[in-house]
C-alpha positions, 0 to 999 in steps of 0.5 A, a space after each residue: 844344587 840337588 832340589 832334594 837337598 832343599 826339600 830335606 832342609 824343609 822336612 829338617 825345619 817341619 816345611 811339609 806343605 809346597 805350592 806354587 805356580 812353576 816357573 822354567 827358573 825353578 824346574 830342577 824344585 818342580 820337577 823334583 815336587 813332581 816326581 816326589 808328590 804329584 800336583 794334588 796330593 796332601 803335600 803338594 798343590 799347583 796353585 792357579 795363581 800366586 796369590 792363591 799359593 799365599 793364601 793355601 800357605 796360610 791356611 796351612 799354617 792356621 791348621 797345623 802351626 807349621 810354615 809352608 813353601 810357596 814357589 813362584 817366578 819373581 813375576 809373580 810377586 805381583 799376584 802375592 803381594 796383596 797377601 804377603 802385606 795384608 794377610 802374612 806380614 808381622 803387623 796383621 797376622 804374623 804367618 811365616 812363610 817360605 818363599 822360593 823365587 826364581 830370579 828372571 830378569 837378574 842384571 847382568 843375565 841376559 832375558 826377554 823384555 818382560 823380565 828385564 824390569 822385574 829382574 831390576 826390582 825383585 830384590 828391593 821388592 822383598 827389602 821394601 815387604 821387610 822380607 828376609 832373603 838369601 840367594 842361591 846359586 850354582 856356585 853354592 856349596 850345600 854347606 854354605 846353604 845349610 848355613 844360611 837356610 837355618 838364618 831364613 829358618 830364625 826368621 821363620 820361627 818369629 812369624 815371618 816370611 822368607 825367601 830363597 831367591 834362585 839363580 839361573 841354573 841353581 837348582 838341579 832334578 837329576 831324574 826330569 819326570 816325562 809331562 805328557 797327555 793323550 792327546 794328539 793335535 799339537 798346538 802349533 797345528 792348530 794355531 795353523 788352523 785358527 789363523 787361517 780363518 783370520 781376515 784381513 782386518 782382524 786381531 789376534 792378541 796371544 797370551 804370554 809364552 810358546 803361543 805367541 812364539 810359534 804365532 810370530 814364526 807362523 807368520 814369518 814362514 807365510 812371509 806375513 807382517 806382525 801388524 794383526 797381533 799383540 803377543 803378549 809376552 808378559 802378564 800371563 793371564 791377562 790376555 783376555 782383557 787386553 783383547 777385550 778393551 781392543 774389541 770393545 773400542 773397535 767393534 768393525 773388527 774380529 778380535 782373536 784372544 788366543 789363551 791358554 788354561 793354564 793363563 786362563 785359570 790364573 785370572 778366572 775372573 777375566 772371562 766373567 767380565 768378557 761374558 757380562 758385556 758380550 762383545 759380538 766381535 770376539 773369539 776367545 780361543 782357548 789352547 788346553 794342554 792341561 800344562 805349564 809347558 812353557 815353564 817346563 810342562 807341569 799338569 794345571 790342576 791335573 787338568 780339571 778345568 773345564 773351559 766351556 762350561 765355566 764359559 757357559 757359566 758366566 754368559 758366553 752365548 756360544 761354546 765349543 770344544 775341539 779335540 782333531 784338526 778336522 773338529 776344530 775348524 767346524 768349531 771355528 767355522 761355526 763360531 764366526 757364523 754366530 757373529 756373537 761372542 764364542 769361545 772355542 776350547 782346543 784339546 791339544 798335546 803337550 810339546 813344541 819344536 826343539 828349534 822354536 825361537 823368540 819374536 826377532 821384533 821389539 814390544 814397542 815395534 810389537 805395539 806400534 805395528 798393532 796400532 798402525 793396523 787399527 788405526 790407532 795414535 801412539 799417545 806418547 809420540 803424539 801429546 797434542 792429540 790430548 788437546 783435540 
């Protein structure tokens, strides 16, 4: 179904404000919203995380008396549960909101490991939250959609949140926008430069999405193992906390956090924790292409996040920015010479190789290889260690 049909139905129902976090399963909707409204105008805002987006919907309703539409991948339900249950719910403020949720990991549909559990529990989560929903698929006729949408709108008028769960390929955008910036350095080139600076005992924690995929393929191309790398295949925005946890327990090893701008923005408070603890063995690299590229390319707040200023404000003692390979090499070298916590912001272009693959090892294999590299025991394989 053309996503314009959904927007038209929303307008007819008095829904005129859209916010959320982009998702590849919702590319048709996200592309249509970007082409129609942009990302920071009066009617559409790309939020930092899904909980923030629900807050925006609440504010919009309080100011206008009209519900808003909030789009997200089903993994984002975790970020949204708190405001859905403690703010929007009928037992609290009874404020309506229409959720549009991309159903990654739908049972019976092949997907990546990080989506499997979430896919299994998505409908159950909505039922537990008492959120009525409809399922939209490629086979759904517009007339059937209209009838189901009208039923959802009756719940909205009662002050309830309702949801449209979107299967793969169900929403389309005939004219996909082109997402780009003016930067020249590719993320993969930058990654190669950064990894070359790593030592034999170093650990790399890479954020969810294409950056982890590129790190895996870089190791493969160089004939290396993957024991130095932790690929954060899910849990967007938490790579820096994973890296901090390792850095604090392994002060004799340098730990690199390979972050993304959208991921860092999603849980920006994590930087304050890193800045407060100041692990001298941690280098925080933020790849900034001003886009949610892994899920389609929609801009991240129009690139307004100034990572270096944020890092300085929360206590990072050394910050650098690089917009070329030469500048990046110099910035990473300077960061290492400090023997202190440092952040390097890398200004990259949007885009990746068309043939970029995915890790061929399982998350558990990745975990065990890394823990072997840093000398940790796998607890549930060695429960006797709890008594030692």
